[in-house]
N, C-alpha and C positions, 0 to 999 in steps of 0.2 A: 780258472773257470769259476764263475760265481754260482753257487748252489742255492743261495737263499738270501733273504734280506737281512736286516740288522738283527742282531741278537738271536740268530738261529731260526728265524721265522721264514715261512715260504715267501718267495718273490711273487708279487701280484702283477707285474708288468707282462704284457704279451710280447712274445718273440715274433717280430714282424718279418724277419729275414726269409723264412720259408714261404710266407704269404706273398712277398714281393717276387720271389722266384717263380711261383705258380702264375701270378698275374702277368709277368713278363713273357713266360712261355705261351700263355693263352693269347697275348697280344700279337706275338710273332705268328702264331697259327692263323689268327683272323686276318692279319695283313697278307699272308700268303694266299688265303682262300678267297678273299673279296674279289680280285680280278676274275677268277673263274666263275663266280656267281653272277657277274654282271652280264654275261652272255645271254641273250634272249632268242627264243625261237620265233620265226616269222609265222604269223597266223593269218590265214585267209578267212575272213568272216563272210558267210553267204549273204547275199543281198535279198531283200524281201521283194517279191514281185506282186504287185497289187493288180488284181483283175476284177472286173465287174461281174463276170459270169462264173459259176462254179465249173470245175473241169468236167468234161464228159466222161461217163463211166466207161471203163474198158470192156469191150464186148467179150474178151476172154475170161473175165471174172464170172464165177458161178455163185449166185446168191440163192440161199434157201432161207425162207422166212417161216417162222412158227408163230401163228397168231394166238390170241388169248384163248380161243376155244380149242386149240390144238390142231387146227387145219394147217397144212403145209403148202408152200408155194415154191416151185423151182423156177427162178427168174420171174415171169409174170403168169405162169401156168399153175393152176391148182392141181395138186398131186397127193398121193398117199405114200406111206413108207415103202411099200412094195414098188411103187413107181420110181422112187428114188433109186432103189437097188437096180432097176432095169434101165433107166434113162441116164443116170449120172455117169456110168462108165464111159458111154459114148461121148458125153460132154467133156469129161476129163481128158479123154484121148485127143481132143482137139486143142488142148492147152499145150504150150511149149514144154519140152522136156525139162525136168528139174524146176519147173515153175508151176506146178499143179497145185491150185489153191481153191478152196471152197469157203465162202463167207456164210456164216450161220447167224441169222438175226432172230433172237428169241424174245417174245413178250415177257414182261416181268411176272405176269400171273400164271404162266404155263407151269404145269406140274413138272417136277424134276424128272420123273420117269419118262415123260414124253421127250424131253431133251436128250436123255440117255438113249432112247430108242432111235432118235434121228441120228445121233452121233454114231451109233452102231450101224445104221443103214449106210452112212457115209463111209465107214470103215470097210464094210462088205463091198461097196461100189469101188473103193480104192483098190481092194485086193483083186476084184474082177478086172479093173483097168490094167493092173500090173500084169495079170495073166495074159491079157490080150497083147500087151506090149511084148511079153516074152515070146508069144507065138509068132509075132512079126519081128523077131530080133534082127534079121538081116536088113529090114527096112529102116530101123533106127540105129544101125551101125553099132550094135552091141550095147546100147544104153537102154535100160528099162524105164527110165523116167522117174523112178523113185516113188515114194508114197505121196498121198495127197495131204497137204497141210490145211488145217481148219482154223479159221479165225472166228471166234464167237463174240457177238456183241449183244447187249441187253437193251431192249426197247423199253423206255420208261414213258409214263404219261406225264403231262404237264403238271408242275408242282401246284399250280393254282387250283386244279380240280381236287386235289387231296388236302389242301390247307383248310384248317378249321375256320369257320365263320364266327366272328366275334361281334 
């Protein structure tokens, strides 16, 4: 075995035998793995349907709007926070079980506290609807319908109205 170069100096050549061994092992691993990687899953891409008219709103959807001045509208009827607590449970009870939703549309200039009060009124109405469902448990075959889910969106004004004039 050669330990060094000429005259007791260190040998500067690289021993490539272990490198070749590692490269051959990696080559074998990749040759074995490639056929398994070429299998692809079939994907069904949804097709886009172009319609000229927007879809009609679902009559089961409950929409509460909060305008800039803090006034509330349930569907198209002007209402106050106490009115939400009294009328919303009956509207929620008409929705299918496990699909109880309320859409809340809030103007961007409404104070945060007004929105919190409306959300609290929706929560109280949801609890009231749940109690009514539990009272009529035999009618719903043991299902209480769950809580009301709330989707909140922010109404913004047109960008042109707020853009600076130059």
